[in-house]
All heavy atoms as TSV, in Angstrom:
chain	resi	resn	atom	element	x	y	z
A	1	ARG	N	N	45.697	-14.253	18.799
A	1	ARG	CA	C	45.878	-12.925	18.317
A	1	ARG	C	C	44.745	-12.453	17.422
A	1	ARG	O	O	44.699	-11.325	17.220
A	1	ARG	CB	C	47.144	-12.797	17.614
A	1	ARG	CG	C	48.402	-12.915	18.511
A	1	ARG	CD	C	49.625	-12.613	17.730
A	1	ARG	NE	N	50.829	-13.172	18.287
A	1	ARG	CZ	C	51.847	-13.587	17.577
A	1	ARG	NH1	N	51.880	-13.411	16.213
A	1	ARG	NH2	N	52.892	-14.114	18.134
A	2	GLY	N	N	44.133	-13.416	16.772
A	2	GLY	CA	C	43.026	-13.042	15.813
A	2	GLY	C	C	43.409	-12.832	14.441
A	2	GLY	O	O	42.636	-12.295	13.728
A	3	ILE	N	N	44.667	-13.007	14.066
A	3	ILE	CA	C	45.221	-12.616	12.825
A	3	ILE	C	C	44.422	-13.513	11.704
A	3	ILE	O	O	43.949	-12.950	10.675
A	3	ILE	CB	C	46.676	-12.837	12.695
A	3	ILE	CG1	C	47.381	-11.840	13.591
A	3	ILE	CG2	C	47.136	-12.627	11.219
A	3	ILE	CD1	C	48.955	-12.084	13.727
A	4	GLY	N	N	44.278	-14.791	11.951
A	4	GLY	CA	C	43.618	-15.601	11.030
A	4	GLY	C	C	42.168	-15.220	10.804
A	4	GLY	O	O	41.682	-15.212	9.677
A	5	ALA	N	N	41.450	-14.893	11.851
A	5	ALA	CA	C	39.995	-14.456	11.805
A	5	ALA	C	C	39.897	-13.196	11.051
A	5	ALA	O	O	39.022	-12.979	10.156
A	5	ALA	CB	C	39.421	-14.373	13.147
A	6	ARG	N	N	40.864	-12.260	11.223
A	6	ARG	CA	C	40.945	-11.064	10.425
A	6	ARG	C	C	41.133	-11.261	9.011
A	6	ARG	O	O	40.564	-10.563	8.063
A	6	ARG	CB	C	41.848	-10.054	11.064
A	6	ARG	CG	C	41.477	-9.444	12.397
A	6	ARG	CD	C	42.137	-8.163	12.812
A	6	ARG	NE	N	43.603	-8.349	12.748
A	6	ARG	CZ	C	44.363	-8.676	13.836
A	6	ARG	NH1	N	43.819	-8.973	14.997
A	6	ARG	NH2	N	45.688	-8.744	13.801
A	7	LEU	N	N	42.022	-12.136	8.718
A	7	LEU	CA	C	42.297	-12.548	7.342
A	7	LEU	C	C	41.097	-13.077	6.647
A	7	LEU	O	O	40.780	-12.715	5.492
A	7	LEU	CB	C	43.515	-13.510	7.223
A	7	LEU	CG	C	43.926	-13.889	5.844
A	7	LEU	CD1	C	44.313	-12.753	5.027
A	7	LEU	CD2	C	45.111	-14.879	5.938
A	8	VAL	N	N	40.407	-14.041	7.297
A	8	VAL	CA	C	39.183	-14.626	6.740
A	8	VAL	C	C	38.190	-13.498	6.587
A	8	VAL	O	O	37.455	-13.518	5.501
A	8	VAL	CB	C	38.713	-15.755	7.714
A	8	VAL	CG1	C	37.167	-16.222	7.121
A	8	VAL	CG2	C	39.657	-16.971	7.620
A	9	GLY	N	N	38.088	-12.627	7.473
A	9	GLY	CA	C	37.132	-11.573	7.332
A	9	GLY	C	C	37.419	-10.673	6.149
A	9	GLY	O	O	36.474	-10.209	5.395
A	10	HIS	N	N	38.665	-10.411	5.846
A	10	HIS	CA	C	39.101	-9.689	4.737
A	10	HIS	C	C	38.715	-10.301	3.447
A	10	HIS	O	O	38.226	-9.776	2.432
A	10	HIS	CB	C	40.548	-9.288	4.868
A	10	HIS	CG	C	41.111	-8.565	3.628
A	10	HIS	ND1	N	40.835	-7.272	3.357
A	10	HIS	CD2	C	41.859	-8.963	2.564
A	10	HIS	CE1	C	41.410	-6.821	2.246
A	10	HIS	NE2	N	41.974	-7.946	1.794
A	11	VAL	N	N	39.041	-11.627	3.364
A	11	VAL	CA	C	38.693	-12.447	2.191
A	11	VAL	C	C	37.262	-12.416	1.916
A	11	VAL	O	O	36.792	-12.103	0.843
A	11	VAL	CB	C	39.217	-13.842	2.353
A	11	VAL	CG1	C	38.771	-14.752	1.209
A	11	VAL	CG2	C	40.764	-13.880	2.349
A	12	GLU	N	N	36.380	-12.518	3.012
A	12	GLU	CA	C	34.981	-12.586	2.860
A	12	GLU	C	C	34.459	-11.145	2.326
A	12	GLU	O	O	33.658	-11.096	1.385
A	12	GLU	CB	C	34.276	-12.751	4.245
A	12	GLU	CG	C	34.444	-14.203	4.607
A	12	GLU	CD	C	33.838	-14.432	6.006
A	12	GLU	OE1	O	33.022	-13.720	6.528
A	12	GLU	OE2	O	34.320	-15.413	6.669
A	13	ALA	N	N	35.013	-10.149	2.872
A	13	ALA	CA	C	34.624	-8.738	2.494
A	13	ALA	C	C	34.972	-8.541	0.902
A	13	ALA	O	O	34.160	-7.963	0.164
A	13	ALA	CB	C	35.214	-7.624	3.307
A	14	THR	N	N	36.113	-8.989	0.546
A	14	THR	CA	C	36.557	-8.829	-0.806
A	14	THR	C	C	35.662	-9.616	-1.753
A	14	THR	O	O	35.212	-9.143	-2.786
A	14	THR	CB	C	38.050	-9.251	-0.974
A	14	THR	OG1	O	38.842	-8.472	-0.123
A	14	THR	CG2	C	38.547	-9.133	-2.310
A	15	LEU	N	N	35.379	-10.895	-1.298
A	15	LEU	CA	C	34.508	-11.733	-2.138
A	15	LEU	C	C	33.090	-11.151	-2.279
A	15	LEU	O	O	32.494	-11.158	-3.261
A	15	LEU	CB	C	34.523	-13.078	-1.615
A	15	LEU	CG	C	35.830	-13.841	-1.817
A	15	LEU	CD1	C	35.720	-15.268	-1.107
A	15	LEU	CD2	C	36.192	-13.993	-3.235
A	16	ALA	N	N	32.636	-10.614	-1.128
A	16	ALA	CA	C	31.268	-10.053	-1.083
A	16	ALA	C	C	31.148	-8.843	-1.987
A	16	ALA	O	O	30.147	-8.686	-2.763
A	16	ALA	CB	C	30.843	-9.660	0.342
A	17	ALA	N	N	32.214	-7.978	-2.039
A	17	ALA	CA	C	32.155	-6.928	-2.964
A	17	ALA	C	C	32.243	-7.313	-4.450
A	17	ALA	O	O	31.855	-6.567	-5.275
A	17	ALA	CB	C	33.478	-5.977	-2.641
A	18	ARG	N	N	32.662	-8.509	-4.688
A	18	ARG	CA	C	32.710	-8.990	-6.029
A	18	ARG	C	C	31.507	-9.824	-6.407
A	18	ARG	O	O	31.373	-10.513	-7.514
A	18	ARG	CB	C	33.993	-9.800	-6.249
A	18	ARG	CG	C	35.250	-9.101	-6.213
A	18	ARG	CD	C	36.519	-9.837	-6.365
A	18	ARG	NE	N	37.628	-9.031	-6.148
A	18	ARG	CZ	C	38.932	-9.552	-6.261
A	18	ARG	NH1	N	39.120	-10.780	-6.559
A	18	ARG	NH2	N	39.953	-8.689	-6.141
A	19	GLY	N	N	30.550	-9.911	-5.435
A	19	GLY	CA	C	29.316	-10.700	-5.664
A	19	GLY	C	C	29.327	-12.215	-5.399
A	19	GLY	O	O	28.394	-12.821	-5.777
A	20	ALA	N	N	30.370	-12.593	-4.776
A	20	ALA	CA	C	30.412	-14.071	-4.371
A	20	ALA	C	C	29.370	-14.488	-3.397
A	20	ALA	O	O	28.929	-13.564	-2.594
A	20	ALA	CB	C	31.755	-14.333	-3.904
A	21	ARG	N	N	28.915	-15.586	-3.391
A	21	ARG	CA	C	27.850	-16.022	-2.450
A	21	ARG	C	C	28.245	-16.961	-1.387
A	21	ARG	O	O	27.775	-17.105	-0.371
A	21	ARG	CB	C	26.704	-16.738	-3.305
A	21	ARG	CG	C	25.949	-15.847	-4.208
A	21	ARG	CD	C	24.849	-16.580	-4.984
A	21	ARG	NE	N	25.216	-17.786	-5.684
A	21	ARG	CZ	C	24.982	-18.966	-5.236
A	21	ARG	NH1	N	24.277	-19.246	-4.163
A	21	ARG	NH2	N	25.503	-20.003	-5.867
A	22	VAL	N	N	29.388	-17.869	-1.741
A	22	VAL	CA	C	29.949	-18.753	-0.818
A	22	VAL	C	C	31.390	-18.798	-0.834
A	22	VAL	O	O	32.076	-18.427	-1.843
A	22	VAL	CB	C	29.375	-20.234	-1.059
A	22	VAL	CG1	C	27.860	-20.287	-0.896
A	22	VAL	CG2	C	29.730	-20.756	-2.478
A	23	LEU	N	N	31.943	-19.315	0.185
A	23	LEU	CA	C	33.444	-19.478	0.295
A	23	LEU	C	C	33.616	-20.935	0.736
A	23	LEU	O	O	33.042	-21.383	1.712
A	23	LEU	CB	C	34.019	-18.537	1.359
A	23	LEU	CG	C	35.448	-18.678	1.690
A	23	LEU	CD1	C	36.373	-18.516	0.490
A	23	LEU	CD2	C	35.882	-17.641	2.733
A	24	LEU	N	N	34.488	-21.661	0.039
A	24	LEU	CA	C	34.878	-22.994	0.271
A	24	LEU	C	C	36.405	-23.025	0.684
A	24	LEU	O	O	37.238	-22.408	-0.012
A	24	LEU	CB	C	34.603	-23.914	-0.942
A	24	LEU	CG	C	33.246	-23.995	-1.467
A	24	LEU	CD1	C	33.232	-24.934	-2.720
A	24	LEU	CD2	C	32.267	-24.589	-0.466
A	25	VAL	N	N	36.693	-23.779	1.708
A	25	VAL	CA	C	38.052	-24.078	2.003
A	25	VAL	C	C	38.211	-25.541	2.276
A	25	VAL	O	O	37.236	-26.224	2.575
A	25	VAL	CB	C	38.453	-23.225	3.280
A	25	VAL	CG1	C	38.434	-21.821	3.044
A	25	VAL	CG2	C	37.662	-23.672	4.477
A	26	GLU	N	N	39.410	-26.010	2.191
A	26	GLU	CA	C	39.725	-27.395	2.351
A	26	GLU	C	C	40.877	-27.626	3.253
A	26	GLU	O	O	41.825	-26.833	3.283
A	26	GLU	CB	C	39.872	-28.091	1.087
A	26	GLU	CG	C	41.018	-27.729	0.240
A	26	GLU	CD	C	41.221	-28.358	-1.122
A	26	GLU	OE1	O	40.366	-28.203	-1.975
A	26	GLU	OE2	O	42.152	-29.037	-1.294
A	27	THR	N	N	40.894	-28.772	3.837
A	27	THR	CA	C	42.030	-29.110	4.706
A	27	THR	C	C	42.063	-30.681	4.939
A	27	THR	O	O	41.192	-31.374	4.443
A	27	THR	CB	C	42.021	-28.458	6.027
A	27	THR	OG1	O	43.238	-28.632	6.757
A	27	THR	CG2	C	40.905	-28.987	6.978
A	28	SER	N	N	43.130	-31.110	5.506
A	28	SER	CA	C	43.256	-32.547	5.724
A	28	SER	C	C	42.469	-33.058	6.931
A	28	SER	O	O	42.149	-32.272	7.849
A	28	SER	CB	C	44.747	-32.815	6.028
A	28	SER	OG	O	44.992	-34.199	6.414
A	29	GLY	N	N	42.057	-34.293	6.902
A	29	GLY	CA	C	41.389	-34.878	7.991
A	29	GLY	C	C	42.260	-35.539	9.039
A	29	GLY	O	O	41.787	-36.157	10.019
A	30	LEU	N	N	43.677	-35.385	8.899
A	30	LEU	CA	C	44.490	-36.018	9.840
A	30	LEU	C	C	44.359	-35.295	11.252
A	30	LEU	O	O	44.016	-34.133	11.267
A	30	LEU	CB	C	45.941	-35.910	9.301
A	30	LEU	CG	C	46.360	-36.740	8.122
A	30	LEU	CD1	C	47.810	-36.426	7.693
A	30	LEU	CD2	C	46.270	-38.205	8.442
A	31	PRO	N	N	44.762	-36.076	12.279
A	31	PRO	CA	C	44.648	-35.439	13.572
A	31	PRO	C	C	45.535	-34.300	13.731
A	31	PRO	O	O	45.231	-33.308	14.506
A	31	PRO	CB	C	45.150	-36.577	14.565
A	31	PRO	CG	C	44.913	-37.803	13.752
A	31	PRO	CD	C	45.041	-37.461	12.317
A	32	THR	N	N	46.586	-34.213	13.076
A	32	THR	CA	C	47.514	-32.990	13.105
A	32	THR	C	C	46.877	-31.685	12.631
A	32	THR	O	O	47.415	-30.651	12.836
A	32	THR	CB	C	48.856	-33.220	12.357
A	32	THR	OG1	O	48.585	-33.656	11.045
A	32	THR	CG2	C	49.672	-34.334	13.045
A	33	PHE	N	N	45.783	-31.839	11.865
A	33	PHE	CA	C	45.018	-30.614	11.380
A	33	PHE	C	C	43.818	-30.352	12.120
A	33	PHE	O	O	42.998	-29.568	11.654
A	33	PHE	CB	C	44.767	-30.935	9.890
A	33	PHE	CG	C	45.841	-30.724	8.948
A	33	PHE	CD1	C	46.649	-31.844	8.764
A	33	PHE	CD2	C	46.179	-29.576	8.306
A	33	PHE	CE1	C	47.840	-31.733	7.852
A	33	PHE	CE2	C	47.237	-29.469	7.484
A	33	PHE	CZ	C	48.047	-30.533	7.301
A	34	ALA	N	N	43.665	-30.943	13.312
A	34	ALA	CA	C	42.493	-30.766	14.143
A	34	ALA	C	C	42.324	-29.242	14.502
A	34	ALA	O	O	41.236	-28.762	14.552
A	34	ALA	CB	C	42.501	-31.597	15.448
A	35	ARG	N	N	43.367	-28.498	14.842
A	35	ARG	CA	C	43.342	-27.149	15.167
A	35	ARG	C	C	42.808	-26.363	13.968
A	35	ARG	O	O	42.162	-25.287	14.126
A	35	ARG	CB	C	44.670	-26.660	15.723
A	35	ARG	CG	C	44.989	-27.205	17.062
A	35	ARG	CD	C	46.294	-26.567	17.612
A	35	ARG	NE	N	46.161	-25.154	17.748
A	35	ARG	CZ	C	47.236	-24.318	17.937
A	35	ARG	NH1	N	48.462	-24.763	17.820
A	35	ARG	NH2	N	47.033	-23.031	18.049
A	36	THR	N	N	43.322	-26.607	12.762
A	36	THR	CA	C	42.850	-25.966	11.627
A	36	THR	C	C	41.350	-26.145	11.464
A	36	THR	O	O	40.618	-25.146	11.117
A	36	THR	CB	C	43.587	-26.577	10.365
A	36	THR	OG1	O	44.985	-26.355	10.527
A	36	THR	CG2	C	43.101	-25.825	9.090
A	37	ARG	N	N	40.861	-27.366	11.572
A	37	ARG	CA	C	39.364	-27.669	11.419
A	37	ARG	C	C	38.663	-26.825	12.518
A	37	ARG	O	O	37.560	-26.320	12.265
A	37	ARG	CB	C	39.087	-29.159	11.405
A	37	ARG	CG	C	39.719	-29.910	10.278
A	37	ARG	CD	C	39.313	-31.359	10.132
A	37	ARG	NE	N	39.629	-32.107	11.371
A	37	ARG	CZ	C	40.739	-32.720	11.594
A	37	ARG	NH1	N	41.695	-32.573	10.631
A	37	ARG	NH2	N	41.045	-33.373	12.588
A	38	ALA	N	N	39.224	-26.827	13.683
A	38	ALA	CA	C	38.508	-26.071	14.830
A	38	ALA	C	C	38.468	-24.606	14.506
A	38	ALA	O	O	37.386	-23.949	14.782
A	38	ALA	CB	C	39.165	-26.298	16.143
A	39	PHE	N	N	39.452	-24.048	13.865
A	39	PHE	CA	C	39.486	-22.671	13.415
A	39	PHE	C	C	38.381	-22.385	12.423
A	39	PHE	O	O	37.707	-21.389	12.588
A	39	PHE	CB	C	40.839	-22.331	12.857
A	39	PHE	CG	C	40.867	-21.020	12.189
A	39	PHE	CD1	C	41.015	-19.757	12.838
A	39	PHE	CD2	C	40.849	-20.849	10.780
A	39	PHE	CE1	C	40.906	-18.591	12.240
A	39	PHE	CE2	C	40.799	-19.708	10.079
A	39	PHE	CZ	C	40.895	-18.471	10.883
A	40	TYR	N	N	38.307	-23.233	11.423
A	40	TYR	CA	C	37.267	-23.053	10.380
A	40	TYR	C	C	35.832	-23.081	11.117
A	40	TYR	O	O	34.995	-22.268	10.804
A	40	TYR	CB	C	37.365	-24.034	9.375
A	40	TYR	CG	C	38.436	-23.786	8.456
A	40	TYR	CD1	C	39.313	-24.777	7.971
A	40	TYR	CD2	C	38.769	-22.505	7.976
A	40	TYR	CE1	C	40.437	-24.594	7.185
A	40	TYR	CE2	C	39.881	-22.232	7.157
A	40	TYR	CZ	C	40.635	-23.336	6.741
A	40	TYR	OH	O	41.734	-23.070	5.826
A	41	HIS	N	N	35.607	-24.062	12.044
A	41	HIS	CA	C	34.302	-24.130	12.739
A	41	HIS	C	C	34.098	-22.812	13.513
A	41	HIS	O	O	33.020	-22.268	13.484
A	41	HIS	CB	C	34.247	-25.244	13.677
A	41	HIS	CG	C	34.036	-26.506	12.925
A	41	HIS	ND1	N	32.800	-26.914	12.390
A	41	HIS	CD2	C	34.740	-27.638	12.797
A	41	HIS	CE1	C	32.847	-28.002	11.855
A	41	HIS	NE2	N	33.991	-28.535	12.003
A	42	ALA	N	N	35.145	-22.295	14.198
A	42	ALA	CA	C	35.008	-21.082	14.950
A	42	ALA	C	C	34.825	-19.890	14.245
A	42	ALA	O	O	34.238	-18.903	14.694
A	42	ALA	CB	C	36.301	-20.977	15.814
A	43	THR	N	N	35.207	-19.895	12.946
A	43	THR	CA	C	34.948	-18.563	12.116
A	43	THR	C	C	33.721	-18.831	11.221
A	43	THR	O	O	33.493	-18.122	10.278
A	43	THR	CB	C	36.183	-18.322	11.210
A	43	THR	OG1	O	36.552	-19.477	10.516
A	43	THR	CG2	C	37.401	-17.873	12.100
A	44	GLY	N	N	32.764	-19.744	11.555
A	44	GLY	CA	C	31.582	-19.847	10.926
A	44	GLY	C	C	31.427	-20.741	9.777
A	44	GLY	O	O	30.412	-20.850	9.168
A	45	PHE	N	N	32.481	-21.559	9.491
A	45	PHE	CA	C	32.305	-22.567	8.372
A	45	PHE	C	C	31.632	-23.769	8.895
A	45	PHE	O	O	31.699	-24.104	10.143
A	45	PHE	CB	C	33.719	-22.976	7.877
A	45	PHE	CG	C	34.380	-21.888	7.078
A	45	PHE	CD1	C	35.156	-20.887	7.680
A	45	PHE	CD2	C	34.242	-21.790	5.725
A	45	PHE	CE1	C	35.790	-19.926	6.967
A	45	PHE	CE2	C	34.924	-20.867	4.967
A	45	PHE	CZ	C	35.691	-19.923	5.621
A	46	THR	N	N	31.033	-24.472	8.035
A	46	THR	CA	C	30.479	-25.818	8.392
A	46	THR	C	C	31.119	-26.865	7.508
A	46	THR	O	O	31.336	-26.507	6.361
A	46	THR	CB	C	28.940	-25.825	8.268
A	46	THR	OG1	O	28.575	-25.513	6.882
A	46	THR	CG2	C	28.319	-24.974	9.187
A	47	GLU	N	N	31.232	-28.099	8.009
A	47	GLU	CA	C	31.835	-29.114	7.071
A	47	GLU	C	C	30.787	-29.517	6.139
A	47	GLU	O	O	29.632	-29.927	6.490
A	47	GLU	CB	C	32.132	-30.280	8.055
A	47	GLU	CG	C	32.838	-31.367	7.202
A	47	GLU	CD	C	33.434	-32.496	8.025
A	47	GLU	OE1	O	33.874	-32.363	9.152
A	47	GLU	OE2	O	33.344	-33.662	7.531
A	48	GLU	N	N	31.097	-29.418	4.827
A	48	GLU	CA	C	30.180	-29.729	3.733
A	48	GLU	C	C	30.508	-31.066	3.131
A	48	GLU	O	O	29.557	-31.694	2.686
A	48	GLU	CB	C	30.396	-28.637	2.738
A	48	GLU	CG	C	29.440	-28.683	1.463
A	48	GLU	CD	C	28.043	-28.496	1.802
A	48	GLU	OE1	O	27.714	-27.966	2.874
A	48	GLU	OE2	O	27.176	-28.853	0.977
A	49	ALA	N	N	31.722	-31.520	3.013
A	49	ALA	CA	C	32.041	-32.760	2.437
A	49	ALA	C	C	33.338	-33.358	3.012
A	49	ALA	O	O	34.197	-32.729	3.498
A	49	ALA	CB	C	32.187	-32.580	0.901
A	50	ARG	N	N	33.408	-34.667	2.869
A	50	ARG	CA	C	34.628	-35.390	3.284
A	50	ARG	C	C	34.849	-36.380	2.199
A	50	ARG	O	O	34.005	-37.225	1.835
A	50	ARG	CB	C	34.388	-36.071	4.616
A	50	ARG	CG	C	35.632	-36.990	5.048
A	50	ARG	CD	C	35.378	-37.669	6.365
A	50	ARG	NE	N	35.153	-36.612	7.456
A	50	ARG	CZ	C	36.126	-36.391	8.301
A	50	ARG	NH1	N	37.281	-36.990	8.268
A	50	ARG	NH2	N	35.905	-35.469	9.219
A	51	ILE	N	N	36.029	-36.214	1.441
A	51	ILE	CA	C	36.349	-37.150	0.449
A	51	ILE	C	C	37.460	-38.119	1.067
A	51	ILE	O	O	38.582	-37.750	1.348
A	51	ILE	CB	C	36.910	-36.455	-0.801
A	51	ILE	CG1	C	35.792	-35.448	-1.282
A	51	ILE	CG2	C	37.311	-37.384	-1.904
A	51	ILE	CD1	C	36.336	-34.405	-2.148
A	52	ARG	N	N	37.047	-39.335	1.272
A	52	ARG	CA	C	37.906	-40.306	1.901
A	52	ARG	C	C	39.194	-40.583	1.083
A	52	ARG	O	O	39.148	-40.778	-0.126
A	52	ARG	CB	C	37.198	-41.641	2.149
A	52	ARG	CG	C	36.100	-41.366	3.261
A	52	ARG	CD	C	35.227	-42.681	3.425
A	52	ARG	NE	N	34.316	-42.635	2.323
A	52	ARG	CZ	C	33.744	-43.695	1.894
A	52	ARG	NH1	N	33.833	-44.908	2.519
A	52	ARG	NH2	N	32.937	-43.646	0.948
A	53	GLU	N	N	40.285	-40.599	1.777
A	53	GLU	CA	C	41.542	-41.017	1.211
A	53	GLU	C	C	41.888	-40.150	0.025
A	53	GLU	O	O	42.558	-40.720	-0.958
A	53	GLU	CB	C	41.691	-42.540	1.079
A	53	GLU	CG	C	41.318	-43.243	2.365
A	53	GLU	CD	C	41.716	-44.741	2.284
A	53	GLU	OE1	O	42.279	-45.176	1.273
A	53	GLU	OE2	O	41.571	-45.402	3.339
A	54	PHE	N	N	41.682	-38.924	0.016
A	54	PHE	CA	C	41.960	-38.008	-1.121
A	54	PHE	C	C	43.378	-37.812	-1.284
A	54	PHE	O	O	43.943	-37.852	-2.368
A	54	PHE	CB	C	41.161	-36.766	-1.004
A	54	PHE	CG	C	41.387	-35.805	-2.139
A	54	PHE	CD1	C	40.792	-35.874	-3.254
A	54	PHE	CD2	C	42.333	-34.757	-1.976
A	54	PHE	CE1	C	40.948	-35.011	-4.348
A	54	PHE	CE2	C	42.605	-33.912	-3.043
A	54	PHE	CZ	C	41.870	-34.040	-4.284
A	55	TYR	N	N	44.000	-37.338	-0.157
A	55	TYR	CA	C	45.446	-36.975	-0.251
A	55	TYR	C	C	46.404	-38.178	-0.230
A	55	TYR	O	O	47.406	-38.166	-0.918
A	55	TYR	CB	C	45.784	-36.045	0.882
A	55	TYR	CG	C	45.106	-34.654	0.759
A	55	TYR	CD1	C	44.156	-34.359	1.787
A	55	TYR	CD2	C	45.341	-33.795	-0.152
A	55	TYR	CE1	C	43.538	-33.134	1.758
A	55	TYR	CE2	C	44.731	-32.590	-0.200
A	55	TYR	CZ	C	43.783	-32.297	0.764
A	55	TYR	OH	O	43.142	-31.022	0.704
A	56	ALA	N	N	45.979	-39.158	0.491
A	56	ALA	CA	C	46.825	-40.393	0.668
A	56	ALA	C	C	45.986	-41.434	1.326
A	56	ALA	O	O	44.940	-41.111	1.906
A	56	ALA	CB	C	48.024	-40.069	1.501
A	57	ALA	N	N	46.437	-42.616	1.437
A	57	ALA	CA	C	45.748	-43.632	2.128
A	57	ALA	C	C	45.544	-43.222	3.575
A	57	ALA	O	O	46.515	-42.856	4.134
A	57	ALA	CB	C	46.404	-45.005	2.090
A	58	GLY	N	N	44.363	-43.143	4.078
A	58	GLY	CA	C	44.130	-42.671	5.421
A	58	GLY	C	C	44.040	-41.213	5.617
A	58	GLY	O	O	43.826	-40.834	6.791
A	59	GLU	N	N	44.084	-40.540	4.569
A	59	GLU	CA	C	44.177	-39.036	4.777
A	59	GLU	C	C	42.964	-38.421	3.926
A	59	GLU	O	O	43.101	-38.214	2.704
A	59	GLU	CB	C	45.409	-38.364	4.312
A	59	GLU	CG	C	45.440	-36.890	4.652
A	59	GLU	CD	C	46.802	-36.117	4.246
A	59	GLU	OE1	O	47.635	-36.869	3.747
A	59	GLU	OE2	O	46.899	-34.937	4.529
A	60	ASP	N	N	41.879	-38.106	4.633
A	60	ASP	CA	C	40.724	-37.541	4.017
A	60	ASP	C	C	40.981	-36.051	3.643
A	60	ASP	O	O	41.741	-35.383	4.222
A	60	ASP	CB	C	39.475	-37.523	4.824
A	60	ASP	CG	C	39.074	-39.001	5.237
A	60	ASP	OD1	O	39.694	-39.922	4.583
A	60	ASP	OD2	O	38.241	-39.165	6.174
A	61	LYS	N	N	40.128	-35.550	2.632
A	61	LYS	CA	C	40.074	-34.181	2.323
A	61	LYS	C	C	38.768	-33.677	2.927
A	61	LYS	O	O	37.696	-34.352	2.607
A	61	LYS	CB	C	39.990	-33.972	0.747
A	61	LYS	CG	C	39.792	-32.531	0.402
A	61	LYS	CD	C	39.844	-32.499	-1.078
A	61	LYS	CE	C	39.550	-31.067	-1.646
A	61	LYS	NZ	N	39.732	-31.057	-3.222
A	62	ILE	N	N	38.825	-32.599	3.666
A	62	ILE	CA	C	37.500	-32.098	4.270
A	62	ILE	C	C	37.282	-30.665	3.705
A	62	ILE	O	O	38.106	-29.868	3.680
A	62	ILE	CB	C	37.640	-32.049	5.806
A	62	ILE	CG1	C	37.898	-33.444	6.356
A	62	ILE	CG2	C	36.408	-31.456	6.418
A	62	ILE	CD1	C	38.155	-33.528	7.785
A	63	VAL	N	N	36.125	-30.541	3.187
A	63	VAL	CA	C	35.706	-29.222	2.502
A	63	VAL	C	C	34.763	-28.540	3.480
A	63	VAL	O	O	33.773	-29.190	3.900
A	63	VAL	CB	C	35.062	-29.503	1.229
A	63	VAL	CG1	C	34.601	-28.082	0.565
A	63	VAL	CG2	C	35.962	-30.278	0.186
A	64	PHE	N	N	35.003	-27.278	3.798
A	64	PHE	CA	C	34.180	-26.486	4.641
A	64	PHE	C	C	33.516	-25.393	3.775
A	64	PHE	O	O	34.040	-24.887	2.761
A	64	PHE	CB	C	35.004	-25.746	5.739
A	64	PHE	CG	C	35.454	-26.720	6.793
A	64	PHE	CD1	C	36.671	-27.275	6.599
A	64	PHE	CD2	C	34.705	-26.911	7.860
A	64	PHE	CE1	C	37.160	-28.204	7.661
A	64	PHE	CE2	C	35.172	-27.826	8.928
A	64	PHE	CZ	C	36.370	-28.440	8.656
A	65	TRP	N	N	32.297	-24.974	4.173
A	65	TRP	CA	C	31.423	-24.059	3.443
A	65	TRP	C	C	31.002	-22.933	4.310
A	65	TRP	O	O	30.771	-23.080	5.477
A	65	TRP	CB	C	30.202	-24.840	2.897
A	65	TRP	CG	C	29.203	-24.061	2.267
A	65	TRP	CD1	C	28.980	-23.945	0.880
A	65	TRP	CD2	C	28.077	-23.264	2.822
A	65	TRP	NE1	N	27.921	-23.169	0.659
A	65	TRP	CE2	C	27.289	-22.789	1.784
A	65	TRP	CE3	C	27.681	-23.044	4.117
A	65	TRP	CZ2	C	26.191	-22.047	2.022
A	65	TRP	CZ3	C	26.532	-22.350	4.327
A	65	TRP	CH2	C	25.812	-21.778	3.288
A	66	LYS	N	N	30.928	-21.703	3.730
A	66	LYS	CA	C	30.358	-20.525	4.525
A	66	LYS	C	C	29.702	-19.615	3.523
A	66	LYS	O	O	30.217	-19.288	2.418
A	66	LYS	CB	C	31.534	-19.865	5.181
A	66	LYS	CG	C	31.023	-18.717	6.082
A	66	LYS	CD	C	32.231	-18.147	6.855
A	66	LYS	CE	C	31.707	-16.976	7.834
A	66	LYS	NZ	N	32.822	-16.413	8.595
A	67	ALA	N	N	28.462	-19.161	3.928
A	67	ALA	CA	C	27.746	-18.212	3.024
A	67	ALA	C	C	28.522	-16.773	3.189
A	67	ALA	O	O	29.072	-16.429	4.296
A	67	ALA	CB	C	26.388	-18.006	3.497
A	68	ILE	N	N	28.569	-16.053	2.080
A	68	ILE	CA	C	29.169	-14.744	2.087
A	68	ILE	C	C	28.054	-13.707	2.139
A	68	ILE	O	O	27.078	-13.810	1.377
A	68	ILE	CB	C	29.902	-14.528	0.792
A	68	ILE	CG1	C	31.036	-15.481	0.564
A	68	ILE	CG2	C	30.408	-13.117	0.705
A	68	ILE	CD1	C	32.174	-15.471	1.609
A	69	ALA	N	N	28.032	-12.847	3.088
A	69	ALA	CA	C	27.104	-11.822	3.285
A	69	ALA	C	C	27.235	-10.849	2.188
A	69	ALA	O	O	28.322	-10.386	1.829
A	69	ALA	CB	C	27.214	-11.228	4.626
A	70	ALA	N	N	26.072	-10.351	1.678
A	70	ALA	CA	C	26.010	-9.256	0.672
A	70	ALA	C	C	26.524	-7.990	1.296
A	70	ALA	O	O	26.180	-7.728	2.500
A	70	ALA	CB	C	24.701	-9.198	0.110
A	71	PRO	N	N	27.291	-7.214	0.598
A	71	PRO	CA	C	27.728	-5.923	1.168
A	71	PRO	C	C	26.588	-4.990	1.416
A	71	PRO	O	O	25.530	-5.038	0.750
A	71	PRO	CB	C	28.578	-5.370	0.092
A	71	PRO	CG	C	28.253	-6.038	-1.227
A	71	PRO	CD	C	27.620	-7.368	-0.723
A	72	ALA	N	N	26.725	-4.172	2.501
A	72	ALA	CA	C	25.618	-3.217	2.818
A	72	ALA	C	C	25.450	-2.160	1.701
A	72	ALA	O	O	26.441	-1.676	1.159
A	72	ALA	CB	C	26.007	-2.458	4.131
A	73	PRO	N	N	24.299	-1.728	1.469
A	73	PRO	CA	C	24.041	-0.805	0.426
A	73	PRO	C	C	24.536	0.648	0.744
A	73	PRO	O	O	24.837	0.997	1.849
A	73	PRO	CB	C	22.493	-0.689	0.247
A	73	PRO	CG	C	21.921	-1.413	1.433
A	73	PRO	CD	C	23.053	-2.107	2.052
């Protein structure tokens, strides 16, 4: 439906208006979060960091990064 992508777009626009330069999001590295990670990749995020066993033994924390575009003048 595109609701998630529209929500991310709204967050980016709000942050850009406030002068933010980057947006970080995090999620679990478990297989059950594969669709979440795919969503972040599809909306322009890149994997920036992986912190092994952050949440629990065998469950990594994955941090995604995306540049925020400056608002048009």
